[in-house]
Residue, then its C-alpha position, 0 to 999 in steps of 0.5 A: x459806963x460809956x456809949x458808942x457811936x459810929x461816924x460813917x461816910x455816906x454813899x460809900x462803895x461798901x456798907x460799913x459794920x456798925x452793929x458790933x461792939x468791936x467793929x470788924x469793918x473792912x475800913x479799919x475804923x479809928x477809935x476816938x474817946x470823946x467826953x461829953x458832960x462827964x460821959x465818955x463816948x467812944x466814936x468809931x470813925x470809919x474811913x471811906x473806901x472811895x478815897x474822898x478824904x484825899x480830895x477834901x480841902x481843909x480851910 
């Protein structure tokens, strides 16, 4: 059995859908499996709609 988590940007232009099993969010979230102590956690990673990822600098 697995769990599901949503990673959403704060203060985005729209409210992201985090209520459904298979999100139908307008941002088209990526699904990423994460194993934690033998448990697979499905992380739905939502993209911001204000483009803030484009301004981020990765060290």
